[in-house]
SEFIVEX-12969 format. One record per atom (N, C-alpha, C): residue number from 0; atom name; residue in one letter; y, z negated, x. Coordinates in pm, whole numbers, m for minus. Each point is the difference from the previous one (the first is absolute). Layout:
<nodes>
node i NUM; at CA; aa A; Y Y; Z Z; X X
...
</nodes>
This chain:
<nodes>
node i 0; at N; aa X; Y m122; Z m34; X 73
node i 0; at CA; aa X; Y 112; Z 69; X m109
node i 0; at C; aa X; Y 172; Z m54; X 113
node i 1; at N; aa X; Y m23; Z m31; X 112
node i 1; at CA; aa X; Y 64; Z m23; X 103
node i 1; at C; aa X; Y 8; Z 178; X 88
node i 2; at N; aa X; Y m48; Z 99; X 3
node i 2; at CA; aa X; Y 29; Z 84; X m23
node i 2; at C; aa X; Y 65; Z 82; X m34
node i 3; at N; aa X; Y 65; Z m24; X m134
node i 3; at CA; aa X; Y 42; Z 80; X m174
node i 3; at C; aa X; Y 104; Z m55; X 40
node i 4; at N; aa X; Y m10; Z m151; X 13
node i 4; at CA; aa X; Y 140; Z m69; X 41
node i 4; at C; aa X; Y 71; Z 83; X 93
node i 5; at N; aa X; Y m19; Z m42; X 125
node i 5; at CA; aa X; Y 103; Z 71; X 70
node i 5; at C; aa X; Y m9; Z 179; X m14
node i 6; at N; aa X; Y m64; Z 82; X m77
node i 6; at CA; aa X; Y 6; Z 126; X 50
node i 6; at C; aa X; Y 117; Z 0; X m171
node i 7; at N; aa X; Y 26; Z m127; X m69
node i 7; at CA; aa X; Y 76; Z m7; X m78
node i 7; at C; aa X; Y 154; Z m24; X 31
node i 8; at N; aa X; Y m16; Z m134; X 104
node i 8; at CA; aa X; Y 148; Z 2; X 61
node i 8; at C; aa X; Y 29; Z 139; X 69
node i 9; at N; aa X; Y m77; Z 38; X 60
node i 9; at CA; aa X; Y 51; Z 134; X 122
node i 9; at C; aa X; Y 109; Z 99; X m53
node i 10; at N; aa X; Y m54; Z 16; X m160
node i 10; at CA; aa X; Y 7; Z 126; X m67
node i 10; at C; aa X; Y 52; Z 7; X m78
node i 11; at N; aa X; Y 45; Z m145; X m28
node i 11; at CA; aa X; Y 99; Z 10; X m109
node i 11; at C; aa X; Y 67; Z m165; X m43
node i 12; at N; aa X; Y 141; Z 70; X 94
node i 12; at CA; aa X; Y 93; Z m99; X 192
node i 12; at C; aa X; Y 20; Z m123; X m191
node i 13; at N; aa X; Y m10; Z m24; X m69
node i 13; at CA; aa X; Y 65; Z m96; X m75
node i 13; at C; aa X; Y m65; Z m15; X m197
node i 14; at N; aa X; Y 3; Z m111; X m84
node i 14; at CA; aa X; Y m97; Z 19; X m58
node i 14; at C; aa X; Y 81; Z 146; X m92
node i 15; at N; aa X; Y 118; Z m84; X m21
node i 15; at CA; aa X; Y 51; Z 140; X m94
node i 15; at C; aa X; Y m10; Z 139; X 54
node i 16; at N; aa X; Y m49; Z 97; X 43
node i 16; at CA; aa X; Y m51; Z 88; X 77
node i 16; at C; aa X; Y m132; Z 54; X m25
node i 17; at N; aa X; Y m47; Z m116; X m58
node i 17; at CA; aa X; Y m193; Z 50; X m12
node i 17; at C; aa X; Y m25; Z 26; X m181
node i 18; at N; aa X; Y m106; Z 105; X 3
node i 18; at CA; aa X; Y 18; Z 23; X m92
node i 18; at C; aa X; Y m139; Z m62; X m102
node i 19; at N; aa X; Y 54; Z 9; X m101
node i 19; at CA; aa X; Y m114; Z m137; X m124
node i 19; at C; aa X; Y m115; Z 44; X 49
node i 20; at N; aa X; Y m60; Z m112; X m21
node i 20; at CA; aa X; Y m155; Z m72; X 4
node i 20; at C; aa X; Y m125; Z 143; X 21
node i 21; at N; aa X; Y 103; Z 10; X m120
node i 21; at CA; aa X; Y m171; Z 116; X m38
node i 21; at C; aa X; Y m2; Z 159; X 135
node i 22; at N; aa X; Y 182; Z 55; X 13
node i 22; at CA; aa X; Y m2; Z 62; X 65
node i 22; at C; aa X; Y m51; Z m52; X 100
node i 23; at N; aa X; Y 22; Z m100; X 89
node i 23; at CA; aa X; Y 38; Z m42; X 135
node i 23; at C; aa X; Y m215; Z m8; X 11
node i 24; at N; aa X; Y m49; Z m50; X m94
node i 24; at CA; aa X; Y m110; Z 44; X m26
node i 24; at C; aa X; Y m81; Z 111; X 45
node i 25; at N; aa X; Y 25; Z 113; X m59
node i 25; at CA; aa X; Y m45; Z 115; X 49
node i 25; at C; aa X; Y 22; Z m1; X 145
node i 26; at N; aa X; Y 113; Z m30; X 6
node i 26; at CA; aa X; Y 102; Z 83; X 214
node i 26; at C; aa X; Y m134; Z m103; X 92
node i 27; at N; aa X; Y m34; Z m83; X m36
node i 27; at CA; aa X; Y m13; Z m95; X 72
node i 27; at C; aa X; Y m219; Z 23; X m35
node i 28; at N; aa X; Y m69; Z 90; X m94
node i 28; at CA; aa X; Y m67; Z 44; X m15
node i 28; at C; aa X; Y 36; Z 137; X 109
node i 29; at N; aa X; Y 67; Z 74; X m47
node i 29; at CA; aa X; Y m15; Z 182; X 42
node i 29; at C; aa X; Y 22; Z m63; X 236
node i 30; at N; aa X; Y 98; Z m104; X m35
node i 30; at CA; aa X; Y m28; Z m2; X 134
node i 30; at C; aa X; Y m126; Z m74; X 59
node i 31; at N; aa X; Y m161; Z m51; X m68
node i 31; at CA; aa X; Y m45; Z m19; X 82
node i 31; at C; aa X; Y m48; Z m141; X m57
node i 32; at N; aa X; Y 74; Z m94; X m45
node i 32; at CA; aa X; Y m37; Z m188; X m24
node i 32; at C; aa X; Y m165; Z 48; X m59
node i 33; at N; aa X; Y m41; Z m125; X 26
node i 33; at CA; aa X; Y m104; Z m43; X m118
node i 33; at C; aa X; Y 7; Z m70; X m104
node i 34; at N; aa X; Y m78; Z 58; X m84
node i 34; at CA; aa X; Y 35; Z m3; X m207
node i 34; at C; aa X; Y m20; Z m167; X 36
node i 35; at N; aa X; Y m9; Z m69; X 79
node i 35; at CA; aa X; Y 22; Z m150; X m70
node i 35; at C; aa X; Y 134; Z m21; X 99
node i 36; at N; aa X; Y 35; Z 9; X 82
node i 36; at CA; aa X; Y 83; Z m45; X 107
node i 36; at C; aa X; Y 102; Z 41; X m77
node i 37; at N; aa X; Y 29; Z 82; X m81
node i 37; at CA; aa X; Y 114; Z 70; X m59
node i 37; at C; aa X; Y 44; Z m122; X m112
node i 38; at N; aa X; Y m154; Z 38; X m56
node i 38; at CA; aa X; Y m9; Z m123; X m134
node i 38; at C; aa X; Y 59; Z m165; X 1
node i 39; at N; aa X; Y m45; Z m110; X 122
node i 39; at CA; aa X; Y 78; Z m50; X 48
node i 39; at C; aa X; Y 229; Z 48; X 4
node i 40; at N; aa X; Y m70; Z 48; X 64
node i 40; at CA; aa X; Y 186; Z 40; X 141
node i 40; at C; aa X; Y 94; Z 57; X m189
node i 41; at N; aa X; Y m54; Z 59; X m92
node i 41; at CA; aa X; Y 109; Z m12; X m88
node i 41; at C; aa X; Y m58; Z m69; X m124
node i 42; at N; aa X; Y m59; Z m93; X 31
node i 42; at CA; aa X; Y 28; Z m151; X m79
node i 42; at C; aa X; Y 120; Z m54; X 44
node i 43; at N; aa X; Y m79; Z m79; X 176
node i 43; at CA; aa X; Y 106; Z m93; X 79
node i 43; at C; aa X; Y 140; Z 105; X 13
node i 44; at N; aa X; Y m39; Z 121; X m34
node i 44; at CA; aa X; Y 178; Z 15; X m39
node i 44; at C; aa X; Y 107; Z m81; X m96
node i 45; at N; aa X; Y m89; Z 102; X m133
node i 45; at CA; aa X; Y 51; Z m44; X m136
node i 45; at C; aa X; Y 38; Z m146; X 52
node i 46; at N; aa X; Y m44; Z m75; X 29
node i 46; at CA; aa X; Y m10; Z m210; X m54
node i 46; at C; aa X; Y 136; Z 15; X 80
node i 47; at N; aa X; Y 3; Z 62; X 165
node i 47; at CA; aa X; Y 38; Z m48; X 113
node i 47; at C; aa X; Y 141; Z 35; X m79
node i 48; at N; aa X; Y 38; Z 158; X m57
node i 48; at CA; aa X; Y 88; Z 20; X m51
node i 48; at C; aa X; Y 20; Z m156; X m112
node i 49; at N; aa X; Y m29; Z 40; X m79
node i 49; at CA; aa X; Y 32; Z m149; X m126
node i 49; at C; aa X; Y 85; Z m117; X 66
node i 50; at N; aa X; Y m34; Z m37; X 93
node i 50; at CA; aa X; Y 17; Z m139; X 77
node i 50; at C; aa X; Y 139; Z 48; X 64
node i 51; at N; aa X; Y m17; Z 97; X 40
node i 51; at CA; aa X; Y 94; Z m2; X 161
node i 51; at C; aa X; Y 139; Z 93; X m126
node i 52; at N; aa X; Y m11; Z 5; X m161
node i 52; at CA; aa X; Y 107; Z 118; X m77
node i 52; at C; aa X; Y 49; Z m147; X m145
node i 53; at N; aa X; Y m87; Z m165; X m27
node i 53; at CA; aa X; Y m21; Z 6; X m86
node i 53; at C; aa X; Y 107; Z m139; X m11
node i 54; at N; aa X; Y 42; Z 12; X 103
node i 54; at CA; aa X; Y 116; Z m189; X 26
node i 54; at C; aa X; Y 95; Z 86; X m11
node i 55; at N; aa X; Y 67; Z 131; X 5
node i 55; at CA; aa X; Y 81; Z 77; X m28
node i 55; at C; aa X; Y 28; Z 40; X m86
node i 56; at N; aa X; Y m98; Z m39; X m106
node i 56; at CA; aa X; Y 31; Z m2; X m159
node i 56; at C; aa X; Y 92; Z m115; X m89
node i 57; at N; aa X; Y m15; Z m80; X 122
node i 57; at CA; aa X; Y m6; Z m179; X m104
node i 57; at C; aa X; Y 142; Z 75; X m13
node i 58; at N; aa X; Y 94; Z m114; X m31
node i 58; at CA; aa X; Y 166; Z 22; X m7
node i 58; at C; aa X; Y 11; Z m179; X m22
node i 59; at N; aa X; Y 39; Z m66; X 146
node i 59; at CA; aa X; Y 57; Z m96; X m57
node i 59; at C; aa X; Y 146; Z m106; X 149
node i 60; at N; aa X; Y 58; Z m22; X m156
node i 60; at CA; aa X; Y 111; Z m48; X 63
node i 60; at C; aa X; Y 71; Z m9; X 180
node i 61; at N; aa X; Y 35; Z 16; X 28
node i 61; at CA; aa X; Y 55; Z m75; X 111
node i 61; at C; aa X; Y m15; Z m175; X 49
node i 62; at N; aa X; Y 33; Z m53; X m152
node i 62; at CA; aa X; Y m43; Z m131; X 4
node i 62; at C; aa X; Y m123; Z m118; X 50
node i 63; at N; aa X; Y m80; Z 123; X m81
node i 63; at CA; aa X; Y m130; Z m13; X 44
node i 63; at C; aa X; Y m80; Z 72; X 152
node i 64; at N; aa X; Y 88; Z 110; X m12
node i 64; at CA; aa X; Y m114; Z 65; X 195
node i 64; at C; aa X; Y 85; Z m93; X 24
node i 65; at N; aa X; Y 91; Z m99; X 58
node i 65; at CA; aa X; Y 39; Z m50; X 54
node i 65; at C; aa X; Y m67; Z m175; X 9
node i 66; at N; aa X; Y m73; Z 55; X m119
node i 66; at CA; aa X; Y m71; Z m129; X m26
node i 66; at C; aa X; Y m104; Z 11; X 66
node i 67; at N; aa X; Y m146; Z 92; X m37
node i 67; at CA; aa X; Y m95; Z 36; X 98
node i 67; at C; aa X; Y m13; Z 61; X 130
node i 68; at N; aa X; Y 78; Z m6; X 30
node i 68; at CA; aa X; Y 76; Z 90; X 132
node i 68; at C; aa X; Y m74; Z m176; X 110
node i 69; at N; aa X; Y m56; Z 102; X 82
node i 69; at CA; aa X; Y m77; Z m50; X 86
node i 69; at C; aa X; Y 68; Z m82; X 151
node i 70; at N; aa X; Y m28; Z m96; X 7
node i 70; at CA; aa X; Y 56; Z m141; X 46
node i 70; at C; aa X; Y m87; Z 82; X 144
node i 71; at N; aa X; Y 188; Z m48; X 124
node i 71; at CA; aa X; Y m52; Z 32; X 125
node i 71; at C; aa X; Y m167; Z m144; X 42
node i 72; at N; aa X; Y 16; Z m96; X m57
node i 72; at CA; aa X; Y m116; Z m135; X 18
node i 72; at C; aa X; Y m113; Z 80; X m33
node i 73; at N; aa X; Y m19; Z 77; X m189
node i 73; at CA; aa X; Y m116; Z 27; X m19
node i 73; at C; aa X; Y m63; Z 55; X 139
node i 74; at N; aa X; Y m153; Z 2; X m52
node i 74; at CA; aa X; Y m152; Z m60; X 24
node i 74; at C; aa X; Y m39; Z 162; X m69
node i 75; at N; aa X; Y m44; Z 49; X 27
node i 75; at CA; aa X; Y m175; Z 68; X m50
node i 75; at C; aa X; Y m109; Z m65; X m9
node i 76; at N; aa X; Y m61; Z 0; X m52
node i 76; at CA; aa X; Y m103; Z m137; X 1
node i 76; at C; aa X; Y m152; Z 132; X m55
node i 77; at N; aa X; Y m37; Z m21; X 118
node i 77; at CA; aa X; Y m147; Z 168; X m46
node i 77; at C; aa X; Y m130; Z m124; X m75
node i 78; at N; aa X; Y m53; Z 116; X m157
node i 78; at CA; aa X; Y m124; Z m70; X m34
node i 78; at C; aa X; Y m95; Z m29; X 146
node i 79; at N; aa X; Y m118; Z m89; X m102
node i 79; at CA; aa X; Y m86; Z 29; X 69
node i 79; at C; aa X; Y m61; Z 104; X 41
node i 80; at N; aa X; Y m105; Z 124; X m130
node i 80; at CA; aa X; Y 71; Z 143; X m35
node i 80; at C; aa X; Y 8; Z 64; X 97
node i 81; at N; aa X; Y 90; Z m16; X m6
node i 81; at CA; aa X; Y 175; Z 70; X 111
node i 81; at C; aa X; Y m20; Z m24; X 152
node i 82; at N; aa X; Y m15; Z m63; X 87
node i 82; at CA; aa X; Y m19; Z m103; X 73
node i 82; at C; aa X; Y m229; Z 75; X 38
node i 83; at N; aa X; Y m54; Z 47; X m14
node i 83; at CA; aa X; Y m119; Z 29; X m70
node i 83; at C; aa X; Y 13; Z 156; X 33
node i 84; at N; aa X; Y 31; Z 31; X m85
node i 84; at CA; aa X; Y 13; Z 180; X m24
node i 84; at C; aa X; Y 64; Z 33; X 156
node i 85; at N; aa X; Y 168; Z m69; X 22
node i 85; at CA; aa X; Y 37; Z 81; X 133
node i 85; at C; aa X; Y m5; Z m10; X 158
node i 86; at N; aa X; Y m85; Z m156; X m43
node i 86; at CA; aa X; Y 12; Z m63; X 83
node i 86; at C; aa X; Y 136; Z m23; X 83
node i 87; at N; aa X; Y 5; Z m81; X 166
node i 87; at CA; aa X; Y 7; Z m12; X 76
node i 87; at C; aa X; Y 164; Z 88; X 24
node i 88; at N; aa X; Y m81; Z 111; X 47
node i 88; at CA; aa X; Y m16; Z 137; X 88
node i 88; at C; aa X; Y 185; Z 61; X m117
node i 89; at N; aa X; Y 5; Z 19; X m89
node i 89; at CA; aa X; Y 85; Z m9; X m116
node i 89; at C; aa X; Y 64; Z 21; X m48
node i 90; at N; aa X; Y m63; Z m158; X m42
node i 90; at CA; aa X; Y 144; Z m77; X 6
node i 90; at C; aa X; Y 82; Z m87; X 80
node i 91; at N; aa X; Y m97; Z 65; X 151
node i 91; at CA; aa X; Y 148; Z m36; X 140
node i 91; at C; aa X; Y 51; Z 168; X m4
node i 92; at N; aa X; Y m18; Z 51; X m59
node i 92; at CA; aa X; Y 69; Z 147; X m22
node i 92; at C; aa X; Y 121; Z 3; X m98
node i 93; at N; aa X; Y m55; Z m112; X m127
node i 93; at CA; aa X; Y 109; Z 27; X m84
node i 93; at C; aa X; Y 167; Z m86; X m9
node i 94; at N; aa X; Y m69; Z m96; X 96
node i 94; at CA; aa X; Y 13; Z m168; X 47
node i 94; at C; aa X; Y 188; Z 94; X 96
node i 95; at N; aa X; Y m94; Z 113; X 104
node i 95; at CA; aa X; Y 65; Z 43; X 46
node i 95; at C; aa X; Y 142; Z 82; X m42
node i 96; at N; aa X; Y m62; Z 66; X m30
node i 96; at CA; aa X; Y 52; Z 175; X m96
node i 96; at C; aa X; Y 174; Z m111; X m65
node i 97; at N; aa X; Y m144; Z m94; X m118
node i 97; at CA; aa X; Y 172; Z m87; X m46
node i 97; at C; aa X; Y 152; Z m28; X 118
node i 98; at N; aa X; Y m101; Z m97; X 93
node i 98; at CA; aa X; Y 122; Z m121; X 105
node i 98; at C; aa X; Y 51; Z 123; X 63
node i 99; at N; aa X; Y 7; Z 150; X m14
node i 99; at CA; aa X; Y 29; Z 100; X 92
node i 99; at C; aa X; Y 134; Z 50; X m88
node i 100; at N; aa X; Y m48; Z m19; X m127
node i 100; at CA; aa X; Y 126; Z 74; X m129
node i 100; at C; aa X; Y m23; Z 62; X m63
node i 101; at N; aa X; Y m83; Z 92; X 91
node i 101; at CA; aa X; Y m29; Z 74; X m66
node i 101; at C; aa X; Y m180; Z 42; X m173
node i 102; at N; aa X; Y 26; Z m176; X m16
node i 102; at CA; aa X; Y m114; Z 107; X m131
node i 102; at C; aa X; Y 74; Z m72; X m103
node i 103; at N; aa X; Y 36; Z m82; X m113
node i 103; at CA; aa X; Y 104; Z m75; X m84
node i 103; at C; aa X; Y m191; Z m76; X m108
node i 104; at N; aa X; Y 75; Z m107; X 12
node i 104; at CA; aa X; Y m37; Z m37; X m91
node i 104; at C; aa X; Y m73; Z 57; X m100
node i 105; at N; aa X; Y 98; Z 104; X m131
node i 105; at CA; aa X; Y m64; Z 61; X m106
node i 105; at C; aa X; Y m125; Z 98; X 81
node i 106; at N; aa X; Y 70; Z 83; X 66
node i 106; at CA; aa X; Y m99; Z 140; X 69
node i 106; at C; aa X; Y m140; Z m162; X 62
node i 107; at N; aa X; Y 9; Z m45; X 63
node i 107; at CA; aa X; Y m111; Z m100; X 74
node i 107; at C; aa X; Y m58; Z 7; X m107
node i 108; at N; aa X; Y m31; Z m17; X m180
node i 108; at CA; aa X; Y m70; Z m91; X m22
node i 108; at C; aa X; Y m58; Z 149; X m76
node i 109; at N; aa X; Y 72; Z 130; X 35
node i 109; at CA; aa X; Y m3; Z 102; X m27
node i 109; at C; aa X; Y m208; Z 45; X 89
node i 110; at N; aa X; Y 81; Z m71; X 96
node i 110; at CA; aa X; Y m116; Z 50; X 86
node i 110; at C; aa X; Y m60; Z m82; X 0
node i 111; at N; aa X; Y m68; Z m117; X m80
node i 111; at CA; aa X; Y m69; Z m162; X 46
node i 111; at C; aa X; Y m132; Z 111; X m130
node i 112; at N; aa X; Y 72; Z 25; X m117
node i 112; at CA; aa X; Y m18; Z 62; X m115
node i 112; at C; aa X; Y m86; Z 113; X m31
node i 113; at N; aa X; Y 9; Z 80; X 168
node i 113; at CA; aa X; Y m79; Z 154; X m28
node i 113; at C; aa X; Y m61; Z m30; X 81
node i 114; at N; aa X; Y 57; Z m165; X 71
node i 114; at CA; aa X; Y m163; Z m14; X 129
node i 114; at C; aa X; Y m88; Z m20; X m41
node i 115; at N; aa X; Y m12; Z m116; X m127
node i 115; at CA; aa X; Y m84; Z m15; X m72
node i 115; at C; aa X; Y m101; Z 36; X m117
node i 116; at N; aa X; Y 29; Z 152; X 64
node i 116; at CA; aa X; Y m10; Z 72; X m113
node i 116; at C; aa X; Y m114; Z 58; X 97
node i 117; at N; aa X; Y m72; Z 15; X 140
node i 117; at CA; aa X; Y m44; Z 58; X 68
node i 117; at C; aa X; Y m122; Z m91; X 51
node i 118; at N; aa X; Y m101; Z 85; X m114
node i 118; at CA; aa X; Y m135; Z m47; X 89
node i 118; at C; aa X; Y m20; Z m69; X 193
node i 119; at N; aa X; Y m69; Z m109; X m69
node i 119; at CA; aa X; Y m61; Z m31; X 115
node i 119; at C; aa X; Y 98; Z m128; X 80
node i 120; at N; aa X; Y m44; Z m99; X 81
node i 120; at CA; aa X; Y m22; Z m56; X 84
node i 120; at C; aa X; Y 40; Z m83; X 139
node i 121; at N; aa X; Y 152; Z m27; X 35
node i 121; at CA; aa X; Y 46; Z 57; X m26
node i 121; at C; aa X; Y 44; Z 147; X 84
node i 122; at N; aa X; Y 126; Z 55; X m115
node i 122; at CA; aa X; Y 21; Z 118; X 24
node i 122; at C; aa X; Y 94; Z m13; X 243
node i 123; at N; aa X; Y 4; Z 172; X 18
node i 123; at CA; aa X; Y m25; Z 12; X 90
node i 123; at C; aa X; Y 178; Z 33; X 9
node i 124; at N; aa X; Y 19; Z m14; X 110
node i 124; at CA; aa X; Y 152; Z m5; X 28
node i 124; at C; aa X; Y 25; Z 119; X 17
node i 125; at N; aa X; Y m46; Z 76; X 2
node i 125; at CA; aa X; Y 41; Z 104; X 24
node i 125; at C; aa X; Y 49; Z 129; X m155
node i 126; at N; aa X; Y m128; Z m194; X m83
node i 126; at CA; aa X; Y 63; Z 79; X m127
node i 126; at C; aa X; Y 120; Z m16; X m51
node i 127; at N; aa X; Y m1; Z m167; X m3
node i 127; at CA; aa X; Y 161; Z m8; X m24
node i 127; at C; aa X; Y 113; Z 36; X 31
node i 128; at N; aa X; Y m77; Z 54; X 134
node i 128; at CA; aa X; Y 184; Z 88; X m11
node i 128; at C; aa X; Y m23; Z 138; X m58
node i 129; at N; aa X; Y m155; Z 29; X m33
node i 129; at CA; aa X; Y 70; Z 169; X m86
node i 129; at C; aa X; Y 132; Z m85; X m142
node i 130; at N; aa X; Y m120; Z m65; X m106
node i 130; at CA; aa X; Y 52; Z m103; X m43
node i 130; at C; aa X; Y 130; Z m6; X 34
node i 131; at N; aa X; Y 77; Z m43; X 26
node i 131; at CA; aa X; Y 127; Z m44; X 114
node i 131; at C; aa X; Y 169; Z 37; X m83
node i 132; at N; aa X; Y m106; Z 138; X 105
node i 132; at CA; aa X; Y 22; Z 218; X m3
node i 132; at C; aa X; Y 17; Z 27; X m133
node i 133; at N; aa X; Y m127; Z 0; X m85
node i 133; at CA; aa X; Y 50; Z 51; X m216
node i 133; at C; aa X; Y 113; Z m111; X m19
node i 134; at N; aa X; Y 27; Z m115; X m6
node i 134; at CA; aa X; Y 33; Z m35; X m54
node i 134; at C; aa X; Y 147; Z 24; X 62
node i 135; at N; aa X; Y 89; Z 14; X 97
node i 135; at CA; aa X; Y 132; Z 40; X 28
node i 135; at C; aa X; Y m11; Z 192; X m44
node i 136; at N; aa X; Y m96; Z 9; X m33
node i 136; at CA; aa X; Y m39; Z 161; X 8
node i 136; at C; aa X; Y 35; Z m31; X m220
node i 137; at N; aa X; Y m98; Z m104; X m56
node i 137; at CA; aa X; Y 4; Z m23; X m34
node i 137; at C; aa X; Y 213; Z 4; X m186
node i 138; at N; aa X; Y 48; Z m31; X 121
node i 138; at CA; aa X; Y 144; Z m90; X m34
node i 138; at C; aa X; Y 55; Z 131; X 76
node i 139; at N; aa X; Y 31; Z 45; X 73
node i 139; at CA; aa X; Y 68; Z 123; X m14
node i 139; at C; aa X; Y 111; Z m34; X 150
node i 140; at N; aa X; Y m86; Z m126; X 114
node i 140; at CA; aa X; Y 15; Z m15; X 164
node i 140; at C; aa X; Y m60; Z 53; X 72
node i 141; at N; aa X; Y 71; Z 2; X 60
node i 141; at CA; aa X; Y m64; Z 51; X 165
node i 141; at C; aa X; Y 46; Z m56; X 75
node i 142; at N; aa X; Y m67; Z m64; X 44
node i 142; at CA; aa X; Y m53; Z m101; X 150
node i 142; at C; aa X; Y 125; Z 27; X 57
node i 143; at N; aa X; Y 56; Z m122; X 102
node i 143; at CA; aa X; Y 28; Z 127; X 71
node i 143; at C; aa X; Y m41; Z 10; X 165
node i 144; at N; aa X; Y 14; Z 41; X 118
node i 144; at CA; aa X; Y m47; Z 29; X 63
node i 144; at C; aa X; Y m178; Z m27; X 65
node i 145; at N; aa X; Y 41; Z m143; X 43
node i 145; at CA; aa X; Y 9; Z m98; X 60
node i 145; at C; aa X; Y m143; Z m86; X m97
node i 146; at N; aa X; Y 43; Z 40; X m129
node i 146; at CA; aa X; Y m124; Z m108; X m35
node i 146; at C; aa X; Y m89; Z 128; X m109
node i 147; at N; aa X; Y 41; Z 108; X 40
node i 147; at CA; aa X; Y m113; Z 119; X m8
node i 147; at C; aa X; Y m87; Z 15; X 111
node i 148; at N; aa X; Y 94; Z 19; X 79
node i 148; at CA; aa X; Y m142; Z m80; X 144
node i 148; at C; aa X; Y m71; Z m90; X 29
node i 149; at N; aa X; Y 46; Z m105; X m99
node i 149; at CA; aa X; Y m131; Z m146; X 26
node i 149; at C; aa X; Y m55; Z 91; X m99
node i 150; at N; aa X; Y 38; Z 22; X m103
node i 150; at CA; aa X; Y m140; Z 53; X m119
node i 150; at C; aa X; Y m90; Z 103; X 41
node i 151; at N; aa X; Y 69; Z 102; X 56
node i 151; at CA; aa X; Y m104; Z 71; X 16
node i 151; at C; aa X; Y m100; Z 3; X 141
node i 152; at N; aa X; Y 34; Z m28; X 66
node i 152; at CA; aa X; Y m52; Z m84; X 132
node i 152; at C; aa X; Y m75; Z 1; X m11
node i 153; at N; aa X; Y m90; Z 92; X 126
node i 153; at CA; aa X; Y m111; Z m11; X m48
node i 153; at C; aa X; Y m74; Z m43; X 122
node i 154; at N; aa X; Y m171; Z m121; X m11
node i 154; at CA; aa X; Y 19; Z m48; X 140
node i 154; at C; aa X; Y m17; Z 61; X 115
node i 155; at N; aa X; Y m104; Z 159; X m61
node i 155; at CA; aa X; Y m67; Z 134; X 127
node i 155; at C; aa X; Y 114; Z m13; X 125
node i 156; at N; aa X; Y 148; Z m9; X m122
node i 156; at CA; aa X; Y 102; Z 57; X 108
node i 156; at C; aa X; Y 18; Z m24; X 133
node i 157; at N; aa X; Y 25; Z 55; X 109
node i 157; at CA; aa X; Y 24; Z m60; X 152
node i 157; at C; aa X; Y 100; Z 80; X m7
node i 158; at N; aa X; Y 148; Z m135; X 72
node i 158; at CA; aa X; Y 26; Z m17; X m2
node i 158; at C; aa X; Y 98; Z 79; X 119
node i 159; at N; aa X; Y 118; Z m5; X 9
node i 159; at CA; aa X; Y 79; Z 115; X 82
node i 159; at C; aa X; Y 100; Z m23; X 149
</nodes>
């Protein structure tokens, strides 16, 4: 499934440039992807779209917005299921992105939602990086060059 997501990311630079899921499915099939991988990816993308855009539909007043703003002293506590599913390496990477101010609390929750939808314990860090890229993609943000380099870092790449 992750190969399909990478293909979508590389070929449709923004989520709003991506065709409807049915048409995307046909394009992915024509590109030679496995039917099962296509179905999993389309379902995952549909849920990503819902998760990333449902909060845009909520219209709350400025006072309510200020009341719900995360404090600098707040802390996200991960459930046992999240800890088991993500593992220490992925949780550490999420913390790294947050501390570098490149992953907002809102984006973090979308990343967690989509990561929890992936089977297997714990998920691989490379898969989490693709999930983070897809969250950026779905909300129409392009990560800066250093973040993109970190997310696309290949462990087999040799430094020059």
